[in-house]
NUROSE-873188 format. One line per field, with one value per residue: residue number from 1; residue in one letter; y negated, x negated, z of N, C-alpha, C in turn. Coordinates in Angstrom, 1 decimal, padded with zeros to 4 digits. Example, Ala and Ser with C-alpha at 12.3 -4.5 7.8 and 13.67 -1.06 7.14 Angstrom:
<lobas>
num c(1, 2)
residuo c(A, S)
n.north c(005.7, 002.2)
n.east c(-013.2, -012.8)
n.up c(007.8, 007.1)
ca.north c(004.5, 001.1)
ca.east c(-012.3, -013.7)
ca.up c(007.8, 007.1)
c.north c(003.3, 000.0)
c.east c(-013.2, -012.9)
c.up c(007.8, 007.9)
</lobas>
This chain:
<lobas>
num c(1, 2, 3, 4, 5, 6, 7, 8, 9, 10, 11, 12, 13, 14, 15, 16, 17, 18, 19, 20, 21, 22, 23, 24, 25, 26, 27, 28, 29, 30, 31, 32, 33, 34, 35, 36, 37, 38, 39, 40, 41, 42, 43, 44, 45, 46, 47, 48, 49, 50, 51, 52, 53, 54, 55, 56, 57, 58, 59, 60, 61, 62, 63, 64, 65, 66, 67, 68, 69, 70, 71, 72, 73, 74, 75, 76, 77, 78, 79, 80, 81, 82, 83, 84, 85, 86, 87, 88, 89, 90, 91, 92, 93, 94, 95, 96, 97, 98, 99, 100, 101, 102, 103, 104, 105, 106, 107, 108, 109, 110, 111, 112, 113, 114, 115, 116, 117, 118, 119, 120, 121, 122, 123, 124, 125, 126, 127, 128, 129, 130, 131, 132, 133, 134, 135, 136, 137, 138, 139, 140, 141, 142, 143, 144, 145, 146, 147)
residuo c(M, T, Y, S, L, P, P, L, D, P, E, R, G, I, I, D, D, L, Q, A, W, Y, L, V, R, A, Q, A, E, G, M, V, F, G, L, A, V, R, L, L, L, H, R, M, Y, R, D, R, D, Y, L, A, K, R, K, R, A, G, R, T, T, A, Y, D, Y, L, T, E, R, H, L, K, A, L, A, W, L, I, Q, V, A, V, Q, Y, V, P, A, E, L, Q, A, Q, P, D, P, P, P, L, P, H, P, P, R, Q, R, L, P, K, G, A, P, R, P, K, G, S, S, W, N, G, R, N, R, P, G, W, A, G, P, D, L, P, P, D, T, L, G, N, P, F, A, Q, D, K, D, P, S)
n.north c(001.8, 000.4, -001.0, -003.0, -002.7, -005.1, -006.3, -005.3, -007.6, -009.1, -011.8, -012.7, -011.2, -008.6, -005.5, -002.8, 000.0, 001.3, -000.6, -002.6, -001.4, -001.2, -003.9, -005.1, -004.0, -005.1, -007.9, -007.8, -007.2, -009.6, -010.3, -012.3, -014.4, -014.7, -012.6, -010.4, -010.6, -010.2, -007.5, -006.2, -006.6, -005.2, -002.7, -002.5, -002.4, 000.0, 001.9, 001.5, 002.4, 005.0, 006.0, 005.6, 007.4, 009.9, 009.9, 010.0, 012.5, 014.0, 014.6, 014.3, 013.3, 013.0, 011.5, 009.7, 008.0, 006.9, 005.6, 003.7, 002.1, 001.1, -000.4, -002.5, -003.5, -004.5, -006.4, -008.2, -009.0, -010.2, -012.4, -013.8, -014.3, -016.0, -018.2, -019.0, -018.9, -021.0, -023.6, -024.1, -021.6, -020.1, -021.3, -020.4, -019.3, -016.3, -013.6, -013.0, -010.6, -007.2, -006.2, -004.4, -001.3, -000.5, 001.2, 004.7, 006.9, 010.2, 012.7, 014.0, 016.8, 017.5, 018.9, 017.7, 016.2, 017.2, 015.3, 014.1, 012.6, 011.8, 011.1, 012.0, 010.2, 008.3, 005.2, 002.8, 002.7, 003.5, 005.9, 007.4, 007.4, 005.4, 006.7, 006.2, 007.1, 010.1, 009.6, 007.4, 006.9, 007.6, 005.7, 005.9, 008.5, 011.4, 013.1, 016.3, 019.5, 022.1, 024.7)
n.east c(-003.0, 000.0, 002.9, 005.7, 008.7, 010.3, 013.7, 016.2, 016.9, 018.4, 018.5, 016.0, 014.6, 014.0, 014.9, 014.9, 013.9, 011.4, 010.1, 009.9, 008.1, 005.7, 005.4, 004.9, 002.3, 000.9, 001.1, -000.4, -002.9, -003.5, -002.4, -001.9, -000.3, -001.7, -003.5, -001.7, -000.4, -002.5, -003.2, -000.9, -001.0, -003.3, -002.4, -000.5, -002.1, -003.6, -001.5, -000.6, -002.9, -002.9, -000.5, -001.1, -003.2, -002.0, -000.2, -001.9, -002.9, -000.7, 001.2, 004.2, 006.5, 009.5, 008.5, 006.8, 008.5, 009.8, 007.6, 007.1, 009.4, 009.1, 006.8, 007.9, 009.7, 007.9, 006.6, 008.6, 009.3, 006.9, 006.9, 009.2, 008.4, 006.2, 007.5, 009.3, 008.2, 007.1, 004.7, 002.8, 002.6, 001.6, -000.9, -002.5, -005.6, -007.4, -008.0, -011.3, -013.4, -013.8, -016.7, -019.4, -020.6, -024.0, -026.1, -026.7, -029.2, -029.7, -032.1, -034.6, -033.7, -031.7, -028.4, -025.6, -022.9, -019.5, -016.8, -013.4, -012.6, -012.4, -014.9, -016.4, -016.7, -015.1, -013.3, -015.2, -014.6, -012.0, -009.7, -007.8, -004.4, -002.1, 000.7, 004.2, 006.5, 008.4, 010.9, 012.0, 014.5, 015.5, 017.4, 017.8, 017.5, 018.8, 021.5, 021.1, 022.4, 021.3, 022.2)
n.up c(018.7, 019.8, 018.3, 018.5, 016.8, 014.9, 015.1, 012.7, 010.3, 007.8, 007.0, 007.7, 006.0, 006.8, 006.1, 006.5, 008.5, 007.9, 006.3, 008.2, 010.0, 008.5, 008.0, 010.5, 010.9, 008.8, 009.4, 011.8, 010.7, 009.5, 007.0, 004.2, 001.8, -000.7, -000.7, -000.5, -003.0, -004.7, -004.0, -004.8, -007.6, -008.2, -007.6, -009.6, -011.9, -011.4, -011.4, -014.1, -015.5, -014.7, -015.8, -018.5, -018.8, -018.3, -020.5, -022.7, -022.2, -022.8, -020.9, -019.2, -016.8, -014.6, -012.6, -013.9, -015.3, -013.1, -011.9, -013.8, -013.7, -011.1, -011.4, -013.0, -011.2, -009.2, -010.7, -011.2, -008.5, -007.7, -009.4, -008.5, -005.8, -006.2, -007.2, -005.2, -002.6, -000.1, -000.7, 001.3, 002.6, 000.5, 000.2, 002.3, 003.5, 002.6, 004.9, 006.4, 004.7, 005.7, 007.6, 006.2, 007.3, 008.4, 006.1, 006.2, 005.6, 004.5, 005.5, 003.3, 001.5, 003.2, 003.8, 002.0, 003.4, 003.1, 002.3, 002.8, 000.8, -002.8, -003.7, -001.6, 000.4, 002.9, 003.3, 005.0, 008.5, 008.3, 009.1, 007.8, 006.6, 008.4, 009.4, 009.5, 012.3, 012.3, 013.1, 011.9, 009.8, 006.3, 004.4, 001.7, 000.9, -000.6, 000.7, 001.4, 001.5, 003.4, 003.3)
ca.north c(000.7, 000.5, -002.2, -002.9, -003.0, -006.2, -005.8, -005.5, -009.0, -009.4, -013.2, -012.9, -010.3, -007.3, -004.8, -001.4, 000.3, 001.6, -001.9, -003.3, -000.7, -001.7, -005.4, -005.4, -003.7, -006.1, -009.1, -007.6, -007.3, -011.0, -010.3, -013.6, -014.4, -014.5, -011.2, -009.5, -010.6, -009.5, -006.1, -005.7, -006.6, -004.1, -001.5, -002.4, -001.9, 001.4, 002.7, 001.5, 003.2, 006.4, 006.4, 005.8, 008.7, 011.0, 009.8, 010.5, 014.0, 014.6, 015.1, 013.3, 013.9, 012.0, 010.6, 008.7, 007.1, 006.1, 004.7, 002.5, 001.3, 000.5, -001.5, -003.6, -004.2, -005.2, -007.6, -009.1, -009.5, -011.1, -013.7, -014.5, -014.7, -017.1, -019.3, -019.4, -018.9, -022.4, -023.9, -024.0, -020.2, -019.7, -021.9, -019.9, -018.6, -014.9, -013.2, -012.6, -009.2, -006.3, -006.0, -003.0, -000.7, -000.2, 002.5, 005.8, 007.8, 011.5, 013.1, 014.7, 018.2, 017.8, 019.2, 016.6, 016.5, 017.2, 014.5, 014.3, 011.7, 012.3, 010.9, 012.4, 009.1, 007.5, 003.8, 002.6, 002.2, 004.0, 007.3, 008.0, 006.6, 005.3, 007.0, 005.9, 008.3, 010.8, 009.1, 006.4, 007.5, 007.2, 005.5, 006.1, 009.9, 012.1, 014.1, 017.7, 020.6, 023.2, 026.0)
ca.east c(-002.3, 001.4, 003.5, 007.2, 009.4, 011.3, 015.1, 016.6, 017.5, 018.4, 018.3, 014.6, 014.0, 013.7, 016.1, 014.7, 012.9, 010.1, 009.6, 009.5, 007.0, 004.6, 005.4, 004.2, 000.9, 000.4, 000.9, -001.5, -004.2, -003.7, -002.0, -001.4, 000.4, -002.7, -004.0, -000.6, -000.2, -003.7, -003.1, 000.2, -001.5, -004.3, -001.5, 000.1, -003.2, -003.9, -000.4, -000.6, -003.9, -002.5, 000.5, -001.8, -004.0, -001.0, 000.4, -003.0, -003.0, 000.6, 002.0, 005.2, 007.5, 010.4, 007.7, 006.2, 009.6, 010.0, 006.5, 007.3, 010.5, 008.5, 006.0, 008.8, 010.2, 006.8, 006.3, 009.8, 009.1, 005.8, 007.3, 010.1, 007.7, 005.4, 008.4, 010.1, 007.4, 006.6, 003.3, 001.9, 002.3, 000.7, -002.3, -003.2, -006.8, -007.5, -008.8, -012.6, -013.5, -014.4, -018.2, -019.9, -021.5, -025.3, -026.2, -027.5, -029.8, -030.0, -033.4, -034.7, -033.4, -030.5, -027.2, -024.7, -021.6, -018.3, -015.7, -012.0, -012.3, -012.8, -016.3, -017.1, -016.8, -013.9, -013.6, -015.8, -013.7, -010.7, -009.6, -006.7, -003.2, -001.3, 002.0, 005.3, 007.0, 009.5, 012.2, 012.5, 015.3, 015.5, 018.7, 017.9, 017.4, 020.0, 021.9, 021.1, 022.9, 020.3, 022.8)
ca.up c(019.2, 019.5, 018.0, 018.6, 015.6, 015.0, 014.8, 011.3, 010.1, 006.4, 006.8, 007.7, 005.0, 007.3, 005.7, 006.6, 009.6, 007.3, 005.9, 009.5, 010.5, 007.7, 008.1, 011.7, 010.7, 007.8, 010.1, 012.7, 010.0, 009.0, 005.6, 003.7, 000.5, -001.8, -000.6, -000.8, -004.4, -005.3, -003.8, -005.6, -008.9, -008.3, -007.7, -010.9, -012.9, -011.1, -011.9, -015.5, -016.0, -014.4, -016.8, -019.8, -018.8, -018.5, -021.8, -023.6, -022.0, -023.2, -019.7, -018.7, -015.8, -014.1, -011.8, -014.8, -015.5, -011.8, -011.7, -014.7, -013.1, -009.9, -012.0, -013.4, -010.0, -008.6, -011.5, -010.9, -007.2, -007.7, -010.0, -007.6, -004.7, -006.6, -007.5, -004.1, -001.4, 000.1, -001.1, 002.5, 002.8, -000.6, 000.4, 003.5, 003.1, 002.9, 006.0, 005.9, 004.4, 006.8, 007.4, 005.8, 008.3, 007.8, 005.4, 006.9, 004.6, 004.9, 005.2, 002.1, 001.6, 004.2, 003.0, 001.9, 004.0, 002.3, 002.9, 002.3, -000.3, -004.1, -003.8, -000.4, 001.4, 003.2, 003.5, 006.4, 009.5, 008.0, 009.5, 007.1, 006.6, 009.6, 008.9, 010.5, 012.9, 011.5, 013.6, 011.0, 008.7, 005.0, 004.0, 000.3, 000.6, -000.9, 001.7, 000.8, 002.3, 003.4, 003.1)
c.north c(000.8, -000.9, -002.0, -003.4, -004.2, -005.7, -006.1, -006.8, -009.4, -010.9, -013.5, -012.0, -009.0, -006.4, -003.3, -001.1, 000.6, 000.3, -002.7, -002.7, -001.2, -003.2, -005.8, -005.1, -004.7, -007.5, -009.0, -007.7, -008.7, -011.1, -011.7, -013.4, -014.0, -013.1, -010.2, -009.4, -009.9, -008.0, -005.5, -005.6, -005.5, -002.8, -001.3, -001.9, -000.5, 002.3, 002.7, 002.4, 004.7, 006.8, 006.5, 007.1, 009.9, 011.0, 010.4, 012.0, 014.7, 015.2, 014.0, 014.0, 012.7, 011.0, 009.4, 007.6, 006.2, 005.1, 003.5, 001.6, 000.5, -000.6, -002.7, -004.3, -005.0, -006.5, -008.7, -009.8, -010.5, -012.5, -014.5, -015.0, -016.0, -018.4, -019.8, -019.4, -020.3, -022.5, -023.7, -022.6, -019.7, -020.2, -021.3, -019.1, -017.1, -014.6, -012.8, -011.0, -008.4, -006.2, -004.6, -002.5, -000.5, 001.2, 003.5, 006.8, 009.1, 011.8, 013.9, 016.2, 018.5, 018.0, 018.0, 017.0, 016.4, 016.4, 014.8, 013.4, 012.3, 012.1, 011.3, 011.4, 008.5, 006.1, 003.6, 002.0, 002.7, 005.5, 008.0, 007.1, 006.6, 005.5, 006.7, 007.2, 008.8, 010.3, 008.0, 007.1, 006.9, 007.0, 005.8, 007.6, 010.5, 013.1, 015.5, 018.7, 021.7, 024.5, 026.3)
c.east c(-000.8, 002.0, 005.0, 007.8, 010.3, 012.7, 015.4, 017.3, 017.4, 018.1, 016.8, 013.8, 013.6, 014.9, 016.0, 013.7, 011.5, 009.4, 009.1, 008.3, 005.7, 004.4, 004.6, 002.7, 000.2, 000.1, -000.3, -002.9, -004.4, -003.3, -001.5, -000.9, -000.6, -003.2, -002.9, -000.4, -001.3, -003.6, -002.0, -000.3, -002.5, -003.5, -000.9, -000.9, -003.5, -002.8, -000.3, -001.7, -003.6, -001.5, -000.2, -002.6, -003.1, -000.4, -000.6, -003.1, -001.7, 001.4, 002.9, 006.2, 008.5, 009.6, 007.1, 007.3, 009.8, 008.9, 006.6, 008.3, 009.9, 007.6, 006.8, 009.4, 009.2, 006.6, 007.4, 009.6, 008.0, 006.2, 008.2, 009.3, 006.8, 006.3, 009.0, 009.3, 006.9, 005.1, 002.4, 001.6, 001.4, -000.7, -003.1, -004.4, -006.8, -008.3, -010.2, -012.6, -014.2, -015.9, -018.4, -020.8, -022.9, -025.4, -027.1, -028.0, -030.0, -031.5, -033.5, -034.5, -032.2, -029.3, -026.3, -023.4, -020.4, -017.2, -014.4, -011.7, -012.8, -014.3, -017.1, -017.3, -015.5, -014.3, -014.1, -014.7, -012.3, -010.6, -008.5, -005.5, -002.6, 000.1, 003.0, 005.8, 008.2, 010.9, 012.8, 013.2, 015.1, 016.9, 018.9, 017.8, 018.8, 020.3, 022.0, 021.5, 022.0, 020.9, 023.1)
c.up c(018.9, 019.3, 018.1, 017.3, 015.8, 014.6, 013.3, 011.2, 008.6, 006.1, 006.9, 006.7, 005.5, 007.1, 006.0, 007.7, 009.0, 006.9, 007.2, 010.0, 009.8, 007.9, 009.4, 011.6, 009.8, 008.6, 011.1, 012.0, 009.4, 007.5, 005.3, 002.3, -000.7, -001.8, -000.9, -002.3, -005.1, -005.2, -004.6, -007.1, -009.1, -008.4, -009.0, -012.0, -012.7, -011.7, -013.4, -016.1, -015.8, -015.5, -018.2, -019.9, -019.0, -019.9, -022.8, -023.4, -022.4, -022.1, -019.3, -017.8, -015.4, -013.2, -012.6, -015.0, -014.2, -011.6, -012.6, -014.2, -011.9, -010.4, -012.4, -012.2, -009.3, -009.4, -011.3, -009.5, -007.0, -008.3, -009.1, -006.4, -005.0, -006.7, -006.2, -002.7, -001.2, -000.2, 000.1, 002.8, 001.7, -000.4, 001.5, 002.9, 003.4, 004.1, 005.5, 005.7, 005.6, 006.5, 007.0, 006.9, 007.6, 007.2, 006.2, 005.8, 005.3, 004.7, 004.0, 002.4, 002.6, 003.3, 003.1, 002.5, 003.0, 003.0, 002.3, 001.2, -001.6, -004.3, -002.6, 000.6, 001.6, 003.3, 004.9, 007.4, 009.3, 008.2, 008.8, 007.3, 008.0, 009.2, 010.0, 011.1, 012.1, 012.0, 012.8, 009.9, 007.4, 004.5, 002.5, -000.1, 000.3, 000.2, 001.0, 001.8, 002.3, 003.2, 001.6)
</lobas>
């Protein structure tokens, strides 16, 4: 399905093409405030657990530092959003969860298929990430001279 990107409009909070690309898809899925905050909090817990696991293993890189900075930025944005988003937007109910497809059992002795996921199963109805086109530039990328 193709979606048209809204024009960049800092007054409306659309400040980047990539953000606009994901914003259109989130709106098409029926994203609401409560669901967005819950997903961001889940992301924060996942990243915190990832950093703790790496620290226990004695591995640290610059990515760990950036991940910690991103966690601080997410915490700050969630706080500001809760303070300033109007109550009527915050009160919108979450969309109903996606139905689970019926289970299909393999016959005894049948070989188990290998999937692309860590547990051999993808999310039902999900065929992989819907990535933006390469035509969307990255204004934050460092200009690197290939020569």
